[in-house]
C-alpha positions as CSV (number, residue, x, y, z in Angstrom):
1,M,-0.2,0.3,-0.2
2,K,2.8,2.1,0.6
3,K,4.4,2.6,-3.1
4,F,0.6,3.1,-4.4
5,A,0.3,5.9,-1.6
6,V,3.4,7.4,-2.8
7,S,2.5,7.4,-6.0
8,L,-0.6,8.6,-5.6
9,F,1.1,11.5,-4.0
10,A,2.7,12.5,-7.2
11,A,-0.2,12.4,-9.3
12,L,-2.2,14.4,-6.8
13,V,0.4,17.5,-7.0
14,L,-0.5,17.2,-10.8
15,L,-4.0,17.3,-10.4
16,I,-3.8,20.3,-7.6
17,N,-2.7,22.6,-10.3
18,P,-5.7,25.2,-11.0
19,S,-5.1,25.7,-14.7
20,C,-6.9,22.6,-15.7
21,A,-8.9,23.4,-18.9
22,Q,-12.5,24.9,-18.3
23,R,-14.8,22.0,-20.0
24,N,-17.4,22.8,-17.4
25,A,-16.8,25.9,-15.0
26,T,-19.0,24.5,-12.4
27,S,-17.4,20.7,-12.5
28,D,-14.1,22.5,-12.5
29,Y,-14.7,24.3,-9.5
30,K,-16.2,21.8,-7.1
31,Y,-13.5,19.6,-8.9
32,L,-11.0,22.0,-7.3
33,K,-13.3,22.0,-4.1
34,A,-12.6,18.3,-3.8
35,I,-9.0,18.7,-3.5
36,E,-9.2,21.2,-1.1
37,A,-11.2,18.7,0.8
38,Y,-8.8,15.7,0.4
39,R,-5.4,17.3,0.6
40,D,-6.2,20.8,2.7
41,E,-9.0,19.4,5.1
42,D,-8.2,15.2,5.0
43,D,-12.2,15.5,4.8
44,E,-12.1,12.3,2.3
45,A,-16.4,11.8,2.6
46,K,-16.7,15.6,1.7
47,A,-14.3,14.9,-1.3
48,L,-16.2,11.9,-2.6
49,E,-19.7,13.7,-2.2
50,L,-18.5,16.7,-4.6
51,L,-16.4,14.2,-6.9
52,D,-19.6,12.2,-7.2
53,E,-21.6,15.4,-7.7
54,I,-19.2,16.0,-10.5
55,L,-20.0,12.7,-12.4
56,D,-23.3,12.7,-12.5
57,D,-23.3,15.7,-14.1
58,T,-20.3,15.7,-16.0
59,P,-19.2,12.0,-16.8
60,D,-16.1,12.7,-19.1
61,H,-14.7,15.3,-16.2
62,L,-11.4,12.9,-16.2
63,D,-9.6,15.0,-13.7
64,S,-12.6,14.1,-11.3
65,R,-12.4,10.0,-12.6
66,F,-8.9,10.1,-11.7
67,L,-9.4,11.7,-7.8
68,H,-12.0,9.1,-7.5
69,A,-10.3,5.9,-9.1
70,A,-7.3,7.5,-6.8
71,I,-9.1,7.3,-3.7
72,M,-11.3,4.4,-3.9
73,G,-7.7,2.7,-4.3
74,L,-6.5,3.9,-1.4
75,E,-9.3,2.4,0.1
76,G,-9.4,-1.1,-1.1
77,Q,-12.2,-0.7,-3.1
78,Y,-10.5,-2.0,-6.4
79,D,-13.4,-2.4,-8.5
80,V,-14.9,1.3,-8.4
81,A,-10.9,2.3,-8.5
82,L,-11.0,0.4,-11.9
83,R,-14.0,1.0,-13.5
84,D,-13.4,4.5,-13.1
85,V,-9.7,4.6,-14.5
86,N,-10.4,2.5,-17.2
87,Y,-13.3,5.0,-18.5
88,A,-10.5,8.0,-18.5
89,I,-8.4,5.5,-20.3
90,R,-11.1,5.0,-22.7
91,N,-12.3,8.0,-22.9
92,Y,-9.2,10.4,-23.0
93,K,-9.0,13.1,-25.5
94,G,-5.4,15.0,-24.1
95,K,-7.8,17.7,-22.5
96,P,-7.6,17.0,-18.8
97,S,-5.2,18.2,-16.6
98,V,-4.0,14.9,-15.7
99,Y,-1.4,13.2,-17.8
100,K,-2.3,9.5,-20.0
101,S,0.8,8.2,-18.8
102,T,-0.2,8.9,-15.1
103,L,-3.5,7.3,-15.8
104,Y,-1.7,4.1,-16.7
105,G,0.8,4.6,-13.6
106,L,-2.6,4.7,-11.4
107,R,-3.8,1.6,-13.2
108,G,-0.4,-0.3,-12.6
109,A,-0.6,0.8,-8.6
110,I,-4.1,-0.7,-8.5
111,Y,-3.2,-3.6,-9.6
112,D,0.0,-4.1,-8.3
113,D,-2.1,-3.7,-4.3
114,M,-4.5,-6.5,-5.9
115,E,-1.2,-8.4,-6.4
116,R,-1.6,-8.8,-10.2
117,Y,1.5,-8.1,-11.1
118,S,1.6,-8.8,-14.6
119,E,-1.1,-6.7,-15.4
120,A,0.6,-4.1,-13.4
121,A,3.9,-4.6,-15.2
122,K,2.3,-4.3,-18.2
123,D,0.9,-0.5,-17.4
124,Y,3.8,0.8,-15.7
125,Q,5.5,-0.1,-18.9
126,M,2.9,1.7,-21.0
127,A,3.2,4.5,-18.0
128,A,6.8,5.3,-19.1
129,K,6.5,5.1,-23.0
130,L,3.5,7.4,-22.6
131,A,5.7,9.8,-20.3
132,K,8.5,9.7,-22.6
133,R,6.2,12.3,-24.1
134,D,4.0,13.9,-22.1
135,N,6.0,14.1,-18.4
136,P,9.1,12.7,-19.1
137,E,10.8,13.2,-15.6
138,K,8.1,10.6,-14.4
139,V,10.0,8.0,-16.9
140,Q,12.6,6.7,-14.8
141,S,9.9,6.2,-11.8
142,Y,7.7,4.1,-14.1
143,T,10.8,2.2,-15.0
144,F,11.3,1.0,-11.2
145,D,7.9,0.5,-11.2
146,Y,7.7,-1.1,-13.9
147,A,10.8,-3.8,-13.2
148,Q,9.4,-4.0,-9.7
149,A,6.2,-5.4,-10.8
150,L,8.1,-8.0,-13.1
151,Y,10.0,-8.9,-10.1
152,N,7.1,-9.6,-7.9
153,S,6.1,-11.8,-10.8
154,G,9.0,-14.0,-10.4
155,D,9.9,-12.4,-13.8
156,L,13.8,-12.1,-12.1
157,P,15.4,-11.9,-15.5
158,G,13.0,-9.5,-17.2
159,A,13.6,-6.9,-14.2
160,E,17.3,-7.1,-14.8
161,K,17.1,-6.2,-17.7
162,V,15.1,-2.7,-16.8
163,Y,17.2,-2.3,-14.4
164,F,20.2,-2.3,-16.6
165,R,18.1,0.4,-18.9
166,M,17.6,2.5,-16.1
167,L,21.1,2.6,-15.6
168,N,21.7,2.9,-19.2
169,A,19.8,6.4,-18.8
170,D,20.9,7.5,-15.9
171,E,24.6,5.6,-14.4
172,G,23.6,7.1,-10.7
173,D,20.7,5.4,-10.1
174,C,20.6,3.8,-7.1
175,A,17.1,2.5,-7.0
176,A,17.7,0.5,-10.2
177,M,21.8,-0.6,-8.6
178,V,19.6,-1.7,-5.1
179,G,17.0,-3.9,-7.4
180,L,19.7,-5.6,-9.3
181,A,21.6,-6.3,-5.6
182,R,18.0,-7.7,-4.6
183,N,17.5,-9.5,-7.5
184,Y,21.0,-11.5,-7.4
185,M,20.8,-12.2,-3.3
186,D,17.8,-13.9,-4.8
187,Q,19.7,-15.6,-6.8
188,E,22.4,-16.5,-4.2
189,R,25.0,-14.6,-6.1
190,Y,26.1,-12.1,-3.0
191,E,29.4,-11.1,-4.5
192,E,27.0,-9.7,-7.6
193,A,25.2,-8.2,-4.9
194,M,27.3,-6.9,-3.0
195,K,29.1,-5.0,-6.2
196,Y,26.2,-2.8,-6.5
197,I,25.3,-2.5,-2.7
198,K,28.8,-0.9,-2.9
199,M,27.9,0.7,-6.1
200,A,24.9,2.7,-5.0
201,E,26.8,3.9,-1.3
202,S,29.9,5.4,-3.4
203,Y,27.1,7.4,-5.4
204,D,24.5,7.9,-2.2
205,E,25.0,6.7,1.3
206,S,22.2,9.1,2.9
207,Y,19.9,6.1,0.3
208,S,18.4,3.8,3.0
209,Q,17.1,1.0,1.3
210,I,20.9,-0.1,0.2
211,Y,21.2,-0.6,4.3
212,R,17.9,-2.9,3.9
213,F,19.3,-4.9,1.2
214,K,23.0,-5.3,2.4
215,M,22.2,-6.0,6.0
216,M,20.3,-9.0,4.7
217,I,23.4,-10.2,2.1
218,L,26.3,-9.7,4.6
219,D,23.6,-12.4,7.0
220,K,23.7,-14.6,4.1
221,M,27.9,-14.7,3.2
222,G,28.2,-15.0,7.5
223,K,29.5,-11.5,8.1
224,T,27.2,-10.6,11.3
225,D,29.1,-8.1,12.7
226,E,29.2,-6.0,9.3
227,S,25.2,-7.0,9.1
228,V,24.3,-5.2,12.4
229,D,26.2,-1.8,11.4
230,A,24.4,-1.9,7.8
231,A,20.4,-2.6,10.2
232,L,21.4,0.0,12.0
233,K,22.6,2.4,9.1
234,Y,19.2,1.3,7.9
235,M,17.7,2.4,11.2
236,E,19.5,5.7,11.0
237,T,18.8,6.7,7.7
238,D,15.1,5.5,7.4
239,D,12.2,6.6,9.7
240,D,10.2,4.0,8.7
241,A,12.7,1.4,8.7
242,P,10.9,-1.5,10.3
243,I,11.9,-1.9,13.5
244,G,11.6,-5.9,13.9
245,A,13.4,-6.6,11.1
246,V,15.9,-4.2,12.2
247,A,16.4,-5.8,15.5
248,E,16.0,-9.3,13.7
249,Y,19.5,-8.9,12.4
250,A,21.0,-6.8,14.7
251,G,19.8,-9.4,17.2
252,K,22.5,-12.2,15.7
253,H,25.4,-10.4,18.0
254,Y,23.8,-9.0,20.9
255,T,25.7,-7.8,22.8
256,Y,27.0,-5.8,20.0
257,A,23.9,-4.5,19.0
258,V,23.2,-3.2,22.2
259,A,26.6,-1.7,23.0
260,K,25.8,-0.1,19.6
261,V,22.4,1.0,20.4
262,K,23.3,2.5,23.6
263,A,25.9,4.6,21.9
264,E,23.6,5.6,19.8
265,M,20.9,6.5,23.0
266,N,23.7,8.3,24.3
267,K,24.5,11.3,21.8
268,E,22.7,14.6,21.9
269,N,19.2,15.0,20.1
270,A,18.9,11.2,19.7
271,S,16.0,9.5,18.1
272,G,13.6,7.7,20.1
273,S,13.4,5.0,17.8
274,W,16.9,4.1,19.2
275,V,15.0,3.4,22.7
276,V,12.4,1.2,20.9
277,L,15.0,-0.6,19.1
278,L,16.8,-1.9,22.2
279,T,13.2,-3.0,24.1
280,R,12.9,-4.9,21.1
281,L,16.4,-6.2,21.0
282,Y,16.1,-7.1,24.5
283,E,13.3,-9.2,23.8
284,S,14.6,-11.1,21.2
285,H,16.9,-12.5,23.5
286,G,14.3,-13.3,25.9
287,D,15.4,-10.2,28.6
288,Y,12.0,-9.3,29.2
289,A,12.4,-8.0,32.7
290,K,14.5,-5.2,31.1
291,A,12.4,-4.4,27.9
292,I,9.9,-4.0,30.5
293,E,11.8,-1.4,32.5
294,L,12.4,0.5,29.5
295,Y,9.3,0.5,28.5
296,D,8.0,2.0,31.8
297,K,10.4,5.2,31.1
298,V,9.5,5.9,27.9
299,E,5.8,5.8,29.0
300,A,6.5,8.1,32.0
301,E,8.5,10.1,29.8
302,Y,6.3,10.4,26.6
303,G,2.7,9.2,28.3
304,E,0.4,6.7,27.7
305,N,0.4,4.6,23.7
306,A,-1.6,1.6,22.3
307,T,1.5,0.6,20.8
308,L,3.8,0.5,24.0
309,S,1.3,-1.2,26.0
310,V,0.9,-4.0,23.6
311,F,4.5,-4.8,23.1
312,R,4.6,-4.5,27.1
313,A,2.4,-7.2,27.3
314,N,3.6,-9.1,24.8
315,C,6.8,-9.4,27.3
316,Y,4.2,-9.6,30.2
317,E,2.5,-12.5,28.6
318,E,5.9,-14.3,27.7
319,V,6.7,-14.3,31.5
320,G,3.6,-15.2,32.8
321,E,2.3,-11.9,34.2
322,F,-0.9,-12.5,32.6
323,Q,-3.5,-9.9,34.7
324,K,0.1,-7.2,33.9
325,A,-0.8,-8.0,30.1
326,I,-4.5,-7.9,30.3
327,R,-4.0,-4.5,32.1
328,D,-1.9,-3.6,29.1
329,L,-3.6,-4.5,26.2
330,T,-6.7,-3.4,27.8
331,K,-5.4,0.1,28.2
332,A,-4.0,-0.4,24.6
333,L,-8.4,-0.9,23.8
334,A,-9.5,2.1,25.3
335,L,-6.4,4.4,23.1
336,E,-7.4,2.9,20.6
337,P,-11.0,0.9,20.3
338,G,-11.9,-1.4,18.0
339,D,-9.0,-2.6,17.3
340,E,-9.5,-6.4,16.1
341,N,-5.5,-7.5,16.7
342,V,-5.5,-6.1,20.0
343,L,-8.7,-7.9,21.0
344,S,-7.2,-11.0,19.5
345,L,-3.8,-10.5,21.3
346,R,-6.1,-9.9,24.5
347,G,-7.4,-13.4,23.8
348,D,-4.5,-14.6,23.5
349,V,-3.6,-13.4,27.2
350,F,-6.5,-15.0,28.8
351,R,-6.2,-18.2,26.8
352,S,-2.7,-18.7,28.1
353,A,-4.2,-17.9,31.7
354,G,-6.9,-20.5,31.6
355,M,-9.2,-17.5,31.4
356,Y,-11.5,-19.6,28.1
357,D,-14.8,-18.0,28.1
358,K,-13.1,-14.2,28.2
359,A,-10.6,-15.5,25.2
360,I,-13.7,-16.7,23.5
361,A,-15.7,-13.3,23.6
362,D,-12.6,-11.3,22.7
363,Y,-12.2,-13.8,19.7
364,T,-15.4,-13.3,18.4
365,A,-15.7,-10.2,19.4
366,A,-12.6,-9.8,16.6
367,M,-14.2,-11.4,14.3
368,D,-17.2,-9.2,14.5
369,I,-15.1,-6.5,13.3
370,D,-13.1,-8.8,10.3
371,P,-14.6,-12.6,9.6
372,S,-12.4,-13.3,7.0
373,H,-9.6,-13.5,9.8
374,S,-8.7,-17.1,10.0
375,Y,-6.6,-16.8,12.9
376,F,-9.8,-16.2,14.9
377,Y,-11.2,-19.1,13.6
378,Y,-7.9,-21.2,15.1
379,A,-7.5,-19.0,18.5
380,R,-11.4,-19.6,19.4
381,G,-11.7,-23.5,18.0
382,W,-8.2,-23.7,20.0
383,S,-10.3,-22.3,23.1
384,Y,-13.1,-24.3,23.1
385,E,-10.9,-27.3,22.7
386,L,-9.1,-26.7,25.6
387,S,-12.4,-25.9,27.8
388,G,-13.4,-29.4,26.3
389,N,-15.7,-28.7,23.8
390,D,-14.7,-30.6,20.9
391,V,-17.9,-29.9,18.8
392,K,-17.5,-25.8,19.0
393,A,-13.5,-26.4,18.3
394,M,-14.4,-28.6,15.3
395,E,-16.9,-26.1,13.9
396,D,-14.3,-23.3,13.9
397,Y,-11.5,-25.5,12.3
398,N,-13.9,-25.8,9.8
399,A,-14.8,-22.5,9.0
400,G,-11.4,-21.1,9.1
401,I,-10.4,-23.4,7.0
402,D,-12.8,-22.4,4.5
403,L,-11.9,-19.1,4.5
404,D,-7.7,-19.9,4.4
405,K,-6.3,-23.3,3.0
406,D,-3.1,-22.0,3.4
407,Y,-3.1,-21.6,7.3
408,P,-1.3,-24.7,8.6
409,Y,-2.2,-25.0,12.3
410,L,-5.8,-25.4,11.3
411,F,-5.2,-28.6,9.7
412,L,-3.1,-29.8,12.3
413,S,-5.9,-29.3,14.9
414,R,-8.6,-30.2,12.8
415,G,-6.3,-33.2,12.1
416,D,-5.7,-33.9,16.1
417,Q,-9.9,-33.6,16.1
418,Y,-10.0,-36.4,13.6
419,K,-7.6,-38.6,14.8
420,K,-9.5,-38.2,18.6
421,Q,-12.6,-39.6,16.8
422,G,-10.8,-42.3,14.8
423,R,-11.0,-40.9,11.4
424,T,-7.8,-41.7,10.5
425,G,-7.3,-41.4,7.0
426,L,-9.3,-37.7,7.4
427,A,-6.6,-37.1,10.3
428,N,-3.5,-38.0,8.0
429,A,-4.8,-35.9,4.7
430,D,-4.7,-32.8,7.5
431,Y,-1.6,-33.8,8.5
432,E,-0.1,-33.9,5.1
433,M,-1.4,-30.1,4.1
434,V,0.4,-29.4,7.0
435,V,3.5,-30.9,5.8
436,A,2.9,-29.3,2.3
437,K,2.1,-25.8,3.5
438,D,4.7,-25.1,6.5
439,T,7.9,-25.0,5.2
440,V,9.7,-22.4,7.3
441,A,11.2,-23.3,10.1
442,K,10.5,-20.5,12.5
443,D,8.9,-19.7,15.7
444,G,5.2,-20.3,14.5
445,S,5.7,-23.8,12.7
446,C,4.1,-26.7,13.4
447,R,5.4,-29.1,11.0
448,H,6.6,-30.7,13.2
449,Y,3.7,-32.5,15.2
450,A,2.3,-33.4,11.6
451,L,5.2,-35.1,10.8
452,H,5.3,-37.3,14.2
453,A,1.8,-37.8,13.6
454,L,2.7,-39.3,10.0
455,G,5.1,-42.2,11.4
456,R,7.9,-39.5,10.8
457,G,9.7,-38.9,13.8
458,D,13.3,-38.5,12.7
459,E,12.3,-35.6,10.7
460,A,9.9,-33.9,12.9
461,L,12.9,-33.8,15.4
462,E,15.1,-32.3,12.5
463,W,12.7,-29.7,11.9
464,M,12.5,-29.3,15.9
465,E,16.0,-28.3,15.7
466,K,16.2,-26.0,13.0
467,I,13.4,-23.9,15.1
468,I,15.3,-24.0,17.9
469,E,18.6,-22.7,15.7
470,N,16.8,-19.9,13.8
471,N,15.0,-18.9,17.6
472,P,17.7,-19.6,20.2
473,Y,16.6,-17.1,22.6
474,D,12.9,-18.4,22.7
475,S,11.4,-19.9,25.7
476,G,8.3,-21.0,23.6
477,V,10.5,-23.3,21.2
478,Y,11.8,-25.4,24.0
479,Y,8.4,-25.8,25.6
480,D,7.0,-27.0,22.3
481,K,10.1,-29.6,21.6
482,A,8.8,-30.9,25.2
483,C,5.5,-31.1,23.8
484,L,7.0,-32.7,20.7
485,F,9.0,-35.4,22.7
486,A,6.3,-36.0,25.5
487,R,3.7,-36.7,22.1
488,M,6.6,-39.2,21.7
489,G,6.5,-40.5,24.9
490,R,9.9,-39.7,25.2
491,T,9.6,-38.4,28.9
492,D,13.3,-38.0,30.1
493,D,13.6,-35.9,26.6
494,A,10.1,-33.8,27.2
495,L,11.2,-33.6,30.7
496,E,14.4,-31.9,30.6
497,A,13.2,-29.4,27.0
498,L,10.6,-28.6,29.2
499,K,13.1,-27.7,32.1
500,T,15.0,-25.5,29.2
501,A,11.9,-23.6,28.2
502,F,11.7,-23.0,32.6
503,E,15.4,-21.2,32.4
504,K,14.9,-19.6,29.6
505,G,12.0,-17.7,31.1
506,Y,8.9,-19.6,30.1
507,R,6.1,-19.5,32.4
508,R,2.4,-19.9,31.0
509,F,1.7,-22.2,34.4
510,A,-2.4,-21.9,33.4
511,H,-1.8,-23.1,29.9
512,L,0.2,-25.9,30.8
513,E,-2.6,-27.3,33.5
514,H,-5.0,-27.6,30.1
515,D,-2.4,-28.7,27.3
516,D,-3.0,-32.4,26.5
517,D,0.6,-32.8,25.5
518,M,1.5,-32.5,28.7
519,D,-0.4,-35.3,29.5
520,P,1.8,-38.0,29.7
521,L,4.1,-36.4,32.2
522,R,1.8,-34.7,34.2
523,N,1.8,-37.5,37.4
524,L,5.5,-38.0,36.7
525,P,7.6,-36.6,40.6
526,E,10.1,-35.0,38.4
527,Y,7.1,-33.1,36.2
528,K,5.3,-31.9,39.9
529,A,9.1,-30.9,41.3
530,L,10.2,-28.3,38.0
531,I,6.6,-26.9,38.5
532,R,7.1,-25.9,42.1
533,Q,10.7,-24.9,41.3
534,Y,10.2,-22.2,38.6
535,K,6.4,-21.5,39.8
536,G,8.9,-20.1,42.8
537,I,11.0,-17.7,40.5
538,P,9.4,-14.9,38.6
539,I,11.2,-13.1,35.8
540,T,10.0,-9.3,36.3
541,Q,12.1,-8.8,39.1
């Protein structure tokens, strides 16, 4: 959506020129008032009302068609947006203030947002061709969009040709250089990728996208400290750099990154984003107590903030401080009411705390806001299952799968239900779906459970070790390992993995009480001793 918004802004700059051809004085006046309402007054409803009036009276007022299409595109109403921009293209007579190249650029951006990349590429290509005559300053920009759309459609050779064409037109085009670097990185041609990264850096070291891909490429090359430096440079040069991604790469040398970030924080007029990055580094390393302490300091200095409350709630949940997590998420909902994702997060905490009725209520409220979100069905189904209502659980798993055929946990959970019912064929079919769809060894993967259920225990353990290798500081992955061993009947290994999870900060004792994966361990003296031992060790002191 961001690229579309940038393209739209550039187009609106053209539209706001009041010297447009006077085809209909009343419509032209309303059109300018619509621009004023949208741009200066931030009143989208008023702008759309004026545009609708214009198009009712003057259907061929193509400037209004364009602006209406742009607003509808930003709102995700692609059918209306395409109808308008197609009408404008078909009826273009060279009179409106908006260029014909801009119309194709807008339609390309709409297709881009719809992930119809092949069609987007064709429109960007046409926009670049037309812009040579009507708007030469935009040729290189549309050509870049064309290359990006080719890349997104999987045509890397085509994208590469276009990037080289851009460099022939402008040897200092850093966007084209970074595009080539990204292409070569995807092909594991890291030395060639770094060649273009260094070239771009020599032309413009302030261009933030250089460091976005530099951190990734250096990480792939095993140059961890250099990757950390690039990640921090990305943060320094781009106020919108995603802090989670920066923390992921910077955290690969934790002590080095923490020292570097603290040094940045000590500089005069340091950005507050460094503080946020430090909290995320603490979280990624399992240092939740330090993260909470820092969140408290930020809140004391700058006041309450919904995002801060959500992040801090995650820390509290990780260490089993469920009431504090619920307090923070309730605060976030008070600050930004009706956020379905925060409702779902609070539902997660209620579920972890064993408060299933409240969890179900929050997931239901989230569904009322967004009934198409498959996770809500999975999470509510799991809550029903944990509370002993398998019928309701199965209803939610089926509904979730009906909405989303690509969410592995839904198939795993339904497979487990079929297995309980003795419907082995259906269960195995669902487990096979998990194996087919869950192909990245990351936190949240459930492939290992499906492999075990299919009798492929060695593969299950290999996958579990890959997950742990990628998330060595996450206590939850060690709990998953304990669950896997328990399912396998390897109780000693399960107890050892559970102990490691506790040592790393796992404290979701209410969940343990209801998780049937723990049934093989529940009556063992060693299990009871572990619970007693670690219930008495708080994490947040």
